[in-house]
C-alpha positions in Angstrom: 46.9 -20.5 31.2 43.5 -18.7 31.0 41.7 -19.0 27.7 40.1 -16.2 25.8 36.4 -16.6 24.8 36.6 -13.7 22.3 39.1 -11.4 20.6 38.3 -7.7 19.9 38.0 -7.5 16.1 36.6 -4.0 15.4 38.8 -1.0 15.1 37.0 0.7 18.0 37.4 -2.3 20.3 41.0 -2.7 19.5 41.8 1.0 19.8 40.1 1.0 23.2 42.4 -1.7 24.3 45.4 0.2 23.2 44.2 3.3 25.0 43.7 1.4 28.3 47.2 -0.1 28.0 48.7 3.3 27.2 46.9 4.7 30.3 48.5 2.0 32.5 51.9 2.8 31.1 51.4 6.5 31.7 50.4 5.7 35.3 53.6 3.7 35.7 55.7 6.8 34.6 53.8 9.0 37.2 54.6 6.5 39.9 58.2 6.3 38.8 58.8 10.1 38.8 57.1 10.4 42.2 59.5 7.8 43.7 62.4 9.6 42.0 61.3 12.9 43.7 61.7 11.2 47.0 64.8 9.1 46.1 66.9 10.5 43.3 68.8 7.2 43.1 65.7 5.2 42.4 66.5 3.2 39.2 64.2 2.5 36.2 64.1 -1.3 36.6 60.8 -1.4 38.4 59.3 1.0 35.7 60.5 -1.4 32.9 59.1 -4.4 34.7 55.7 -2.8 35.2 55.5 -1.4 31.7 56.6 -4.8 30.1 53.9 -6.6 32.1 51.1 -4.1 31.3 52.0 -3.9 27.6 52.2 -7.7 27.2 49.0 -8.4 29.1 47.1 -5.7 27.1 48.3 -6.5 23.7 48.4 -10.3 24.1 44.6 -10.2 24.2 44.5 -8.6 20.8 46.7 -11.2 19.1 47.8 -10.4 15.6 50.0 -7.5 14.6 50.2 -5.9 18.0 51.6 -9.1 19.6 53.8 -9.9 16.6 55.6 -6.5 17.0 56.3 -7.5 20.6 57.7 -10.8 19.4 60.0 -9.0 17.0 61.1 -6.6 19.7 62.0 -9.5 22.0 64.4 -10.8 19.4 66.1 -7.4 19.1 67.5 -7.8 22.6 70.1 -5.1 22.1 67.4 -2.5 21.5 65.4 -3.2 24.7 65.9 -3.2 28.4 66.1 -6.8 29.8 62.7 -6.6 31.5 61.0 -6.0 28.1 62.9 -8.6 26.1 62.3 -11.3 28.7 58.6 -10.6 29.0 57.9 -10.2 25.3 59.7 -13.5 24.6 56.4 -15.1 25.9 54.7 -13.8 22.7 56.8 -16.3 20.7 54.9 -19.4 21.8 53.0 -18.8 25.1 50.3 -16.3 24.6 46.8 -16.7 26.0 44.9 -19.3 23.8 41.5 -19.1 22.3 38.6 -21.0 23.8 37.5 -24.3 22.1 34.1 -23.0 20.9 35.9 -20.3 18.9 38.1 -23.0 17.4 35.1 -25.1 16.4 33.4 -22.0 14.9 36.5 -21.4 12.7 36.6 -25.0 11.4 32.9 -25.0 10.6 33.1 -21.8 8.7 36.2 -22.6 6.7 36.2 -26.4 6.3 32.5 -27.1 6.8 33.0 -29.6 9.7 34.0 -29.6 13.3 37.4 -30.8 14.2 36.0 -34.1 15.7 34.6 -35.0 12.2 37.8 -34.3 10.4 40.3 -36.0 12.7 40.2 -39.2 14.9 41.1 -37.1 17.9 41.6 -33.4 18.5 42.8 -31.7 21.7 40.4 -29.1 23.0 43.2 -27.2 24.7 45.8 -25.5 22.6 49.3 -26.9 22.9 51.0 -23.6 21.9 49.6 -20.2 21.3 51.5 -17.3 19.7 50.8 -14.0 17.9 49.0 -15.1 14.7 47.6 -18.4 15.6 47.5 -21.4 18.0 48.4 -25.1 17.6 46.3 -28.1 18.6 47.3 -31.7 18.6 45.2 -34.2 16.6 45.5 -37.8 15.3 44.3 -39.3 12.0 44.9 -42.8 10.7 47.6 -43.4 13.4 49.5 -40.2 12.6 50.0 -37.5 15.2 49.3 -34.1 13.7 49.7 -30.4 14.6 46.9 -28.2 13.5 47.5 -24.4 13.4 44.5 -22.1 13.5 44.6 -18.4 12.8 42.9 -16.1 15.2 39.8 -14.3 14.0 40.2 -10.8 12.7 44.0 -10.9 12.5 44.3 -10.5 8.7 41.8 -7.5 8.7 43.5 -5.6 11.5 47.2 -5.5 10.4 47.3 -1.9 9.1 45.2 -0.4 11.9 47.0 -2.3 14.6 50.5 -1.1 13.5 49.3 2.4 13.3 48.1 2.3 16.9 51.1 0.3 18.3 53.5 2.9 16.8 53.7 5.1 20.0 54.8 2.1 22.1 57.4 1.1 19.5 58.8 4.7 19.3 59.3 4.8 23.1 60.7 1.3 23.5 62.9 1.2 20.3 64.2 4.7 21.1 64.5 5.6 17.4 63.1 8.4 15.4 59.6 8.3 13.9 60.8 8.3 10.2 63.0 5.3 10.7 60.2 3.5 12.5 57.8 4.3 9.6 60.3 2.7 7.2 60.5 -0.3 9.5 56.8 -0.6 9.9 56.2 -0.6 6.1 58.3 -3.7 5.7 56.7 -5.3 8.8 53.2 -4.6 7.5 53.9 -6.2 4.1 55.3 -9.4 5.7 52.5 -9.6 8.3 49.9 -9.5 5.5 51.7 -12.4 3.9 51.9 -14.2 7.2 48.1 -14.2 7.6 47.8 -16.0 4.2 48.0 -19.7 5.3 47.7 -20.9 1.7 50.9 -19.0 0.9 52.6 -20.3 4.0 51.6 -23.9 3.1 53.1 -23.4 -0.4 56.3 -22.0 0.9 56.6 -24.6 3.7 56.4 -27.5 1.2 58.8 -25.8 -1.2 61.6 -24.7 1.2 61.4 -27.9 3.3 61.8 -30.0 0.2 64.7 -27.9 -1.1 66.5 -28.0 2.3 65.8 -31.7 2.9 69.4 -32.6 2.1 70.9 -30.5 5.0 72.3 -32.7 7.7 70.5 -33.0 11.1 67.4 -31.1 9.9 63.9 -32.5 9.9 60.6 -31.0 8.7 56.9 -32.0 9.1 54.8 -33.3 6.2 52.0 -31.0 5.3 48.4 -32.0 4.4 46.7 -29.6 1.9 43.4 -31.5 2.1 43.1 -30.5 5.7 44.3 -27.0 5.3 42.9 -23.7 4.0 43.5 -19.9 4.2 43.4 -19.9 8.0 44.1 -23.6 9.0 47.3 -25.6 8.4 47.6 -29.3 9.2 51.0 -30.9 9.4 52.9 -33.7 11.2 53.4 -33.2 14.9 57.2 -33.0 15.6 58.6 -34.0 19.0 61.4 -31.9 20.5 62.1 -29.1 22.9 62.2 -25.4 22.5 65.5 -23.6 23.2 64.9 -22.8 26.9 63.7 -26.3 27.8 66.4 -27.9 25.7 69.2 -26.0 27.3 67.8 -26.9 30.7 68.6 -30.6 29.9 72.3 -29.6 29.9 73.2 -31.0 26.4 76.8 -31.8 25.6 78.9 -29.4 23.6 78.9 -31.9 20.7 75.1 -31.9 20.5 74.9 -28.1 20.8 77.4 -27.7 18.0 75.5 -30.2 15.8 72.3 -28.2 16.2 74.2 -24.9 15.7 75.7 -26.3 12.5 72.3 -27.3 11.2 71.0 -23.8 11.9 73.9 -22.1 10.2 73.7 -24.4 7.1 69.9 -24.0 6.9 70.1 -20.2 6.7 73.2 -20.1 4.6 71.6 -22.3 1.9 68.4 -20.4 1.9 70.0 -17.0 1.6 72.8 -17.8 -0.9 71.2 -20.6 -2.9 67.4 -20.1 -2.8 67.5 -16.3 -2.2 64.5 -16.6 0.0 64.7 -17.2 3.7 62.8 -18.2 6.8 63.0 -14.6 8.3 61.6 -15.3 11.7 64.4 -17.0 13.7 62.9 -16.9 17.1 63.1 -19.9 19.5 59.4 -20.8 19.1 60.0 -21.9 15.5 62.5 -24.6 16.3 62.5 -27.9 18.1 65.7 -29.6 19.4 66.4 -33.2 20.2 69.0 -34.8 22.4 70.6 -36.6 19.3 71.5 -33.2 17.7 68.5 -33.0 15.3 66.7 -29.7 14.6 63.1 -29.4 13.6 61.7 -26.4 11.6 58.0 -25.9 12.2 56.9 -22.5 10.9 57.4 -20.8 7.5 54.9 -18.0 8.0 57.5 -15.2 7.5 59.6 -15.8 4.4 61.6 -13.0 2.8 62.2 -13.2 -0.9 65.6 -11.5 -1.6 65.7 -9.4 -4.8 68.8 -10.2 -6.9 69.9 -6.6 -7.2 69.7 -6.1 -3.5 71.5 -9.4 -2.8 74.5 -8.5 -5.0 75.0 -5.1 -3.4 74.3 -6.1 0.2 76.7 -9.0 0.3 79.3 -7.2 -1.7 79.5 -4.9 1.4 80.6 -7.8 3.6 83.7 -8.4 1.4 86.8 -6.9 2.9 88.1 -5.5 -0.4 84.9 -3.4 -0.7 85.3 -2.0 2.8 88.7 -0.6 2.0 87.7 0.7 -1.5 86.1 4.2 -0.7 84.8 4.8 -4.2 83.0 1.5 -4.4 81.8 1.7 -0.8 80.4 5.2 -1.4 78.6 4.0 -4.6 76.9 1.1 -2.9 76.0 3.2 0.2 74.3 5.7 -2.1 72.5 3.0 -4.1 71.3 1.3 -0.9 70.3 4.7 0.5 72.6 4.4 3.6 73.8 7.9 2.7 72.0 10.5 0.5 72.9 13.6 -1.5 71.0 15.8 0.9 73.3 14.8 3.8 76.0 17.3 4.9 79.6 16.1 4.6 79.6 15.7 8.4 76.5 13.5 8.3 77.9 11.5 5.4 81.0 10.8 7.4 79.0 9.9 10.6 76.6 7.5 8.9 79.2 5.9 6.8 81.2 5.2 9.9 78.2 3.7 11.7 77.3 1.5 8.8 80.8 0.2 8.3 80.9 -0.8 12.0 77.6 -2.6 11.7 78.7 -4.4 8.5 82.0 -5.4 10.0 80.2 -6.9 13.1 77.5 -8.6 11.0 80.1 -10.0 8.6 82.7 -11.2 11.2 81.6 -14.8 11.3 81.9 -15.0 7.5 85.6 -14.2 7.6 86.6 -17.3 9.6 86.6 -21.0 8.8 84.7 -21.5 12.0 83.2 -19.1 14.6 82.5 -19.6 18.3 79.1 -18.0 19.1 79.7 -18.6 22.8 82.0 -15.6 22.6 80.1 -13.1 24.7 82.6 -10.3 23.8 81.3 -10.4 20.3 77.7 -9.8 21.4 78.9 -7.1 23.9 80.3 -5.3 20.8 77.0 -5.5 19.1 75.2 -4.2 22.2 77.6 -1.3 22.8 77.3 -0.2 19.1 73.5 -0.3 19.4 73.6 1.7 22.6 75.9 4.3 21.1 74.0 4.7 17.9 70.6 5.0 19.7 72.1 7.8 21.8 73.7 9.7 18.9 71.9 13.0 18.4 72.3 13.0 14.6 70.8 9.6 14.3 67.8 10.5 16.5 67.1 13.7 14.6 67.7 12.4 11.1 64.8 13.1 8.8 65.8 10.4 6.4 65.2 6.7 6.7 68.4 4.9 6.1 68.9 1.8 4.0 66.5 -0.2 1.8 63.4 -2.0 3.3 64.9 -5.3 2.1 67.7 -4.9 4.5 65.4 -4.8 7.6 64.4 -8.5 7.5 67.9 -9.7 6.4 69.6 -7.8 9.2 67.0 -9.1 11.7 67.4 -12.7 10.3 71.1 -12.7 10.8 71.2 -11.1 14.2 68.3 -13.4 15.2 70.3 -16.4 14.0 73.4 -15.2 15.9 71.3 -14.8 19.1 70.1 -18.4 18.7 73.6 -19.7 18.2 74.8 -17.7 21.2 72.0 -19.2 23.4 73.1 -22.6 22.2 76.7 -21.6 23.0 77.6 -23.3 19.7 80.7 -23.3 17.6 80.0 -23.8 13.9 82.0 -24.2 10.7 81.2 -21.1 8.7 83.2 -22.2 5.7 84.4 -18.9 4.2 82.0 -18.8 1.2 82.8 -18.5 -2.5 81.3 -15.0 -2.8 83.9 -13.9 -0.2 86.8 -15.7 -1.7 86.4 -13.6 -4.8 88.0 -10.7 -2.9 91.3 -12.6 -3.2 91.1 -12.8 -7.0 
């Protein structure tokens, strides 16, 4: 893969790149409508493929927030045409890497020495490159290490990048601008945290230690003395990412073991720690043929406020969904419906959110759940399609739901997509907070 010798860091440079990318996308639409004029049956697939390629190529050179938004969108497969989700998946662990001289410059500026003077060996070529940083392999005292280096300018460009990427997101997400602003506010706060590698190091050590008892999970050891605000050094973990792992044709038993580890990992974080690894994309996990699952990135961690936790998970209980008074109270408190809504809108949005909650909560209401059941994911896709085309939703002037729900919903549906890709059946163990409904 071609390396980058520089990253545009000024607002003018980055805005210019967005403008050029937007011009390419506009040109693609002109070509599409010209072909439609000749052939009314010409479909949009070629348009989607050309747009996906141009947007990825343009924004991948900017790194940072622009690329991270693409990464998030690739996880929300139900919101995007296939051409976009497949291309944007590359943003998860296969973006164009930085050239080695820029890596050396970063080390000398932050740690006072070049990589060769800090480690016994250090790979000049990045082993993985994603949205916020890239990973090199090193050795020290006989240990194989992974060294993650943040791209220059990423932390300083979060707010301006999100403002400029907004038009792309509006068109591709097919949602109204107010809802997107609500979404972007939460994304911005987490991205700012994600560029703080000191915070990531602290959380990595804390959560991996607290989850160390979970069966079939393994975590790297971290080295604070070789880390700083833009560099993290940890053990190198061997394993395969999802696509490569599934290509080895693992047995159902092994896929179920890994799926169970994933489920238990997220269940423990959300319901015991009340903070969660909120970035469940395939690039953050390594899988082994013996059923072991490695967790390698804690950059995006969502701390779950207690008040939100109690109300949100109360909704998943069946006794709440059939109690109109309590349901209305929680919907108002979580801002899913508002006093300014007409009775018609209240009924519409209440119905939509009940459907969403029932789908999200379905795995919890069974002792085990087969995530290979594509009919379940078809229901999710059909609901997303229907909601995105509903006029009242598109024209709503009110953002729906608390910001805290954005990362929790994304985490759960990201987890479900991983388990579906694994074709895994897991024991969901109807939890204690759901059993209370029977009391």
